[in-house]
Each structure stands twice: as structure tokens, then as C-alpha cells.
C-alpha positions in Angstrom: -80.2 -14.3 -37.2 -80.0 -13.9 -41.1 -83.8 -14.2 -42.6 -84.5 -14.3 -45.9 -87.7 -12.4 -47.4 -89.4 -13.0 -50.3 -89.1 -10.3 -52.7 -92.6 -8.9 -54.6 -90.7 -8.7 -57.6 -87.0 -10.5 -58.7 -84.6 -7.9 -58.5 -83.4 -6.7 -62.0 -80.0 -5.7 -60.8 -79.0 -8.9 -59.2 -80.6 -10.5 -61.9 -78.3 -9.2 -64.2 -75.2 -8.6 -61.6 -75.1 -12.6 -60.2 -73.4 -13.9 -63.6 -70.7 -11.6 -63.1 -70.5 -12.1 -59.5 -70.3 -15.4 -59.7 -67.3 -15.6 -62.5 -65.0 -13.1 -60.4 -66.2 -16.0 -57.0 -65.4 -18.7 -59.0 -62.1 -16.9 -59.8 -61.5 -16.7 -56.3 -62.6 -20.0 -55.0 -60.4 -21.9 -57.7 -57.2 -19.9 -57.0 -57.9 -21.2 -53.4 -58.3 -24.5 -54.9 -55.0 -24.1 -57.0 -52.8 -23.0 -54.4 -54.0 -25.9 -52.2 -52.3 -28.0 -54.9 -49.3 -26.1 -54.9 -49.7 -24.0 -58.1 -49.3 -20.0 -58.2 -53.3 -19.2 -58.7 -52.8 -15.6 -59.9 -50.5 -17.6 -62.8 -53.0 -20.0 -62.8 -56.1 -17.8 -63.5 -54.1 -15.8 -65.9 -53.4 -18.6 -68.3 -56.8 -19.9 -67.9 -58.7 -15.7 -68.8 -55.9 -14.2 -70.6 -53.0 -16.3 -72.5 -55.5 -18.0 -74.8 -56.3 -14.3 -76.1 -53.9 -11.9 -75.4 -50.7 -14.3 -75.1 -48.8 -14.5 -78.7 -47.3 -17.8 -78.2 -51.0 -19.6 -77.6 -53.2 -16.8 -79.6 -52.7 -18.0 -83.1 -54.2 -21.8 -82.0 -55.9 -20.6 -79.1 -58.5 -18.3 -80.8 -59.6 -20.4 -83.6 -60.4 -23.0 -81.1 -62.8 -20.7 -79.1 -65.4 -20.6 -81.6 -64.5 -24.1 -82.2 -65.3 -25.2 -78.7 -68.4 -22.7 -78.0 -70.5 -23.5 -81.4 -71.6 -26.9 -79.8 -72.1 -25.3 -76.2 -74.4 -22.6 -77.5 -76.3 -25.1 -79.7 -77.1 -27.2 -77.1 -77.8 -24.4 -74.4 -80.1 -22.6 -76.8 -82.3 -25.6 -76.8 -82.0 -26.5 -73.2 -83.2 -22.8 -72.4 -86.4 -23.1 -74.6 -87.8 -26.2 -72.4 -85.9 -24.8 -68.9 -87.5 -21.6 -69.4 -91.6 -23.7 -69.5 -90.2 -25.9 -66.7 -88.9 -28.5 -69.0 -86.0 -30.0 -67.7 -84.1 -32.0 -70.1 -81.2 -33.5 -68.1 -79.9 -35.8 -70.9 -78.7 -33.8 -74.0 -75.4 -35.3 -73.8 -77.4 -38.5 -74.8 -78.9 -36.7 -77.7 -75.9 -35.2 -78.7 -74.1 -39.1 -79.0 -77.2 -40.4 -80.6 -77.3 -37.2 -83.0 -73.4 -38.2 -84.0 -74.2 -41.7 -84.3 -76.9 -41.2 -86.6 -75.2 -38.8 -88.6 -72.0 -40.9 -89.1 -73.9 -43.5 -89.9 -75.3 -42.3 -92.6 -72.5 -40.9 -94.3 -70.8 -44.2 -93.6 -73.5 -45.8 -95.5 -72.7 -44.1 -98.7 -68.7 -44.3 -98.3 -66.7 -43.8 -100.5 -69.4 -41.0 -102.1 -68.4 -37.6 -102.3 -71.7 -36.3 -102.9 -72.6 -33.0 -102.5 -76.1 -34.0 -101.2 -73.9 -36.1 -98.5 -73.3 -33.5 -95.7 -77.1 -32.2 -95.6 -78.5 -36.1 -95.4 -76.4 -36.3 -92.4 -77.1 -32.7 -90.9 -80.9 -33.9 -91.5 -80.0 -37.9 -89.5 -78.3 -36.1 -86.9 -81.3 -34.0 -86.4 -83.6 -36.8 -86.2 -81.7 -38.7 -84.2 -81.2 -36.6 -81.5 -84.7 -35.5 -81.9 -85.7 -39.0 -81.4 -83.5 -39.3 -78.3 -85.3 -36.7 -76.8 -88.9 -38.0 -77.5 -88.4 -41.0 -75.2 -88.6 -38.7 -72.2 -91.2 -36.5 -73.7 -93.8 -39.5 -74.8 -93.2 -41.0 -71.1 -93.6 -37.9 -69.2 -96.9 -36.8 -71.6 -98.4 -40.6 -71.6 -97.2 -42.1 -67.9 -96.3 -38.7 -66.2 -92.5 -39.7 -65.5 -89.9 -37.3 -64.6 -88.3 -36.3 -67.5 -85.1 -35.3 -65.9 -84.2 -38.8 -64.3 -85.2 -40.9 -67.7 -83.3 -38.0 -69.8 -80.2 -38.2 -67.1 -80.2 -42.1 -67.5 -80.7 -42.2 -71.0 -77.1 -40.4 -71.5 -75.5 -43.8 -70.2 -77.6 -46.3 -73.0 -75.9 -43.5 -75.5 -73.1 -44.1 -74.1 -73.4 -48.0 -74.3 -74.4 -47.6 -77.9 -71.7 -45.3 -78.7 -69.1 -48.1 -77.4 -70.9 -50.7 -79.5 -70.6 -48.7 -82.8 -67.1 -47.5 -82.0 -65.9 -51.8 -81.7 -68.1 -53.0 -84.2 -71.0 -52.1 -86.4 -69.1 -48.5 -87.2 -65.4 -49.5 -86.5 -63.3 -48.6 -89.6 -62.3 -52.0 -91.8 -58.6 -50.5 -92.6 -58.6 -49.6 -88.1 -56.6 -53.1 -88.1 -58.7 -54.0 -84.8 -58.5 -50.8 -83.5 -62.2 -48.9 -82.3 -63.1 -46.3 -84.1 -64.9 -45.4 -87.4 -63.6 -44.0 -90.5 -62.3 -40.5 -90.1 -65.3 -38.0 -91.8 -63.2 -35.2 -91.4 -60.6 -36.3 -93.7 -63.4 -37.4 -96.6 -65.2 -34.7 -99.0 -68.7 -34.9 -99.0 -68.8 -36.5 -95.2 -66.4 -33.4 -93.7 -67.6 -30.1 -92.2 -64.8 -27.9 -93.3 -63.8 -24.7 -91.9 -65.5 -21.7 -93.8 -63.3 -19.1 -93.4 -59.3 -20.0 -93.0 -57.7 -19.3 -89.7 -60.8 -18.7 -87.6 -62.4 -21.8 -86.3 -65.7 -21.2 -88.3 -67.2 -24.1 -89.7 -70.9 -24.7 -90.3 -71.2 -25.9 -86.5 -70.6 -22.5 -85.3 -72.7 -20.8 -88.3 -75.6 -23.0 -86.9 -75.4 -21.9 -83.3 -75.2 -18.1 -84.5 -78.6 -19.1 -86.7 -79.8 -20.2 -83.7 -79.4 -17.6 -81.1 -81.0 -15.2 -83.7 -84.0 -17.9 -84.0 -84.0 -18.1 -80.3 -84.5 -14.2 -79.9 -87.0 -14.2 -82.5 -88.9 -16.8 -81.0 -88.9 -15.7 -77.5 -89.7 -12.4 -78.2 -91.7 -11.9 -81.3 -93.8 -15.0 -81.7 -96.6 -16.3 -79.3 -95.0 -19.5 -78.9 -92.3 -17.7 -77.3 -94.8 -16.3 -75.2 -96.2 -19.8 -74.2 -93.2 -21.2 -73.4 -92.9 -17.9 -71.3 -96.0 -18.2 -69.6 -95.9 -21.6 -68.7 -93.0 -21.2 -67.0 -94.3 -18.4 -64.9 -97.6 -19.7 -64.5 -98.3 -23.0 -65.5 -102.4 -22.5 -64.3 -102.6 -19.5 -66.2 -101.0 -21.0 -69.4 -103.9 -24.0 -69.0 -106.9 -21.1 -68.8 -104.8 -19.3 -71.8 -105.0 -22.4 -74.0 -101.9 -23.8 -73.6 -101.3 -27.4 -73.9 -98.9 -28.6 -71.6 -97.8 -32.3 -73.2 -98.2 -30.5 -76.6 -95.6 -27.8 -75.3 -93.2 -31.0 -73.5 -92.7 -32.5 -77.0 -92.1 -29.6 -78.6 -89.7 -27.9 -76.1 -87.8 -31.8 -76.1 -87.8 -32.4 -79.8 -86.2 -29.0 -80.2 -83.5 -29.2 -77.9 -83.0 -33.2 -78.9 -82.8 -31.9 -82.3 -80.3 -29.2 -81.8 -77.9 -31.6 -79.5 -78.1 -33.8 -82.0 -77.2 -31.4 -85.1 -74.3 -30.3 -82.5 -73.0 -34.3 -82.5 -73.3 -34.6 -86.3 -71.0 -31.0 -86.5 -69.0 -32.4 -83.9 -68.3 -36.1 -85.5 -67.7 -34.5 -89.0 -65.4 -31.8 -88.1 -62.9 -31.4 -85.1 -63.7 -35.1 -83.9 -63.4 -36.7 -87.2 -64.5 -39.9 -86.1 -67.0 -42.2 -84.0 -64.5 -43.3 -81.1 -65.4 -44.4 -77.4 -64.3 -41.3 -75.8 -66.1 -39.0 -78.6 -68.3 -37.1 -76.2 -66.5 -34.7 -73.7 -69.1 -33.6 -71.8 -70.7 -30.9 -74.2 -74.1 -32.0 -72.9 -74.1 -31.6 -69.6 -71.8 -28.1 -69.6 -74.1 -26.6 -71.6 -76.6 -26.8 -68.6 -73.9 -24.3 -67.0 -73.7 -22.3 -70.0 -78.0 -21.6 -70.5 -77.9 -20.7 -66.4 -75.4 -18.6 -66.7 -76.5 -17.0 -69.7 -79.5 -16.1 -67.5 -81.6 -18.1 -70.5 -81.6 -15.7 -72.9 -79.9 -15.8 -76.8 -77.5 -13.1 -76.1 -76.2 -14.5 -72.8 -76.0 -17.6 -73.9 -73.7 -17.0 -76.9 -71.6 -15.1 -74.1 -71.9 -17.6 -71.7 -70.7 -20.1 -74.3 -67.2 -17.9 -75.5 -66.5 -17.6 -71.9 -66.8 -21.3 -71.1 -64.9 -22.5 -74.5 -62.4 -19.8 -72.9 -62.3 -22.0 -69.6 -61.9 -25.7 -71.5 -59.1 -23.9 -73.8 -57.1 -22.3 -70.9 -57.8 -25.2 -68.7 -56.0 -27.4 -71.0 -53.1 -24.9 -71.2 -52.9 -24.7 -67.5 -52.9 -28.3 -67.4 -49.7 -28.3 -70.1 -47.7 -25.4 -68.3 -48.8 -26.1 -64.9 -49.4 -29.7 -64.5 -53.1 -29.0 -63.2 -55.1 -32.1 -62.7 -57.7 -32.1 -65.4 -60.7 -32.9 -62.7 -59.4 -29.7 -61.1 -59.9 -27.7 -64.4 -63.4 -29.7 -63.9 -64.2 -28.5 -60.6 -63.3 -25.0 -61.2 -65.9 -25.0 -64.5 -68.2 -26.2 -62.0 -68.0 -23.5 -59.7 -69.4 -21.3 -62.1 -73.1 -22.9 -61.8 -72.7 -23.5 -58.2 -71.9 -20.2 -57.3 -74.9 -18.6 -59.7 -77.3 -20.8 -58.3 -75.8 -19.6 -54.9 -76.6 -15.7 -56.1 -79.8 -16.2 -57.6 -81.4 -16.1 -54.1 -80.4 -12.8 -54.1 -82.4 -12.1 -57.6 -85.6 -13.3 -55.4 -84.8 -12.6 -51.8 -83.9 -10.1 -49.6 -81.3 -10.9 -47.0 -82.6 -9.1 -43.5 -81.0 -9.5 -40.4 -82.9 -10.2 -37.1 -82.4 -10.1 -33.4 -83.8 -13.1 -31.5 -86.0 -12.3 -28.8 -85.6 -13.8 -25.3 -88.0 -16.7 -24.5 
């Protein structure tokens, strides 16, 4: 009989090894899934993880895309990790990402066709405020009425998607679109665009903001009293209250930071790679960032690496769809396997696995 015995302290070895093991198990399970679909599993895994970076035929396009895809994932995951560390579960970053994009785009379009250099900073501030305000809804409801932030933040994603559809088809729709949904193209207009800062690298203001967020989160968690309070609240909530940590303040703070960063990610995306508010603007970055946060062990440097890895699966997945005809849902399932195996293997960090003989009655 297999028995799980609680470890006195979590295993440092398995804490570091489980993300790597989860990646390898995902490759194996994904290969089996691709084989079941009638595709060559070795070729599929090679296309996903190798070709975007090292195949000269695709690298010139794929390498800049790596930073473009990783930027919003890292930015959102950094914000989520602060709350997750404190035991505050914001599952609605996708909605905050959408609302941030809408608020930032609306600010820019309100001054159209201005090319003022102050316009883009104003859009960034509007995106931050939009994401923050949307995250404050579950925050206020939790602190005042003790609602569950997981359910409220998740359900608000569907409200945000409805607002996005309304914006794309009515009040933000471009007057030059001849009835088609979608706003004006912000990325093609000076003043509202989020340009590539270094040609050929994919580095834009959103990617730079993601790197700054990684550094700021590292300093916060390791050199600031707030980081200590966040860790203490997650590990020992009663001890945190005895130490003077206000749980309601911490809820509002963590949800506010994660919402603001998600809103900023939405603004950087709508003013750069996406270019406009459209019905299909959101592509699941807010949900995928949850995988990135856990794959990075809620550590800023780990999240940076996990964001790049997840971006690689996005780019490689698109190549696999194009070259092998693998269905898009299969690629999404492949990405989801990462979180499944990571959570499954986390058991090894906290428990010993023992084999015990069953005694006769």
C-alpha cells in the first residue's frame, strides 16, 4: 500500500526539481497525445521546442516573437505571484487584462488623431487604473462581505469579455471600418503606438516593463518589509495577525498590484502587437500566466524563465499547427499539462512516499 507521510520541512531538492521534471513529463505525455493524433511525436516536440530558436528557416521571425509573447505573461504572472504567496487567489487576471486594454485604448482614441508625446504615457496610466479598478471589485467584496475572491474574479472575466465585445462592435468601433467590428489601429498611429525599441528583437515598452517588474518584485520580496508580510501571511496567517499584518489591507494591496500589472499588459498589447480592440483580442494570457507563476515557483527569476518557456510553446505550437496540422486544442492541452504535472509532482516536495504492507485482520 502506498502511503504519503508529511515531511517536517518541504524538500528543497524536489522544490527545484519539480519544474524541470514537469517539463520532461509534459514532453512525454504530449508525445503520446500527438502520436494518438497520427503525428510524429519526436518531430512535433522538436518543432515546438527547437525550431523556433535554432532552425534558420524560422528563427528570424520566431526569436523576436519570443519576447513579444513572453512580455505579457511575465508581467501578469509577477502580479499574481505576490497574491499567491500571501494566499490571495486572483484567478481573474484575464478580465483585468481586457479592461486595462479597453481603458488605455479608450483614452488614446478619445484624443484621436493627436500625436502628442504625452498620449502614450496617459494610455499606460489609464490601463493601470482600469486593471486595478477591476481587481478591486473582488478585493472590496472579500474584505467587506467575505466573498470568495476566486469565484468573483473568475466570473468577472466573462463580464469583461462582454464589455470587450460591446466596445469592438459599438462605442470604440472605427468609423472607417465599414461596419466591421474593431477599433482604429493604435499601433499604426504616432502617439498611440507601442513601437519596437530595438529593431529585430521584439523589445517594446511592455517587455521592458516586464523586466522592470521582475527586478522590483525580487527587491520587494527579499529586501522590503512588505515582502516579509506577504510571505508570513501565506505561511502562517495567525502569526501574521499577531505580528500586526492587516489581512484586509494585504488583500487590497495584492489584488490591486496584480490587477494593475495585468491592465498594463493589456494596454501594451493593444497598442503594439494586437494593434486594436477586437472581439478576439484576448488570447488567454491571463489564464496562462497562472501556469507561468507556478512553473516559476512564484519566484521572480523563475517566472522570467517560465514566461520565456511558455512563450516558446506558443510560437512552437503555432509552427506545429502549420507544419504538421496539429489541432489548436491539442496545443492548448499540451500547455495545460505543464500545470497538471507541476501540481502533481509538488506532492514530492511536501510528502515522503512510503510502501507499507497491509496487515492481516
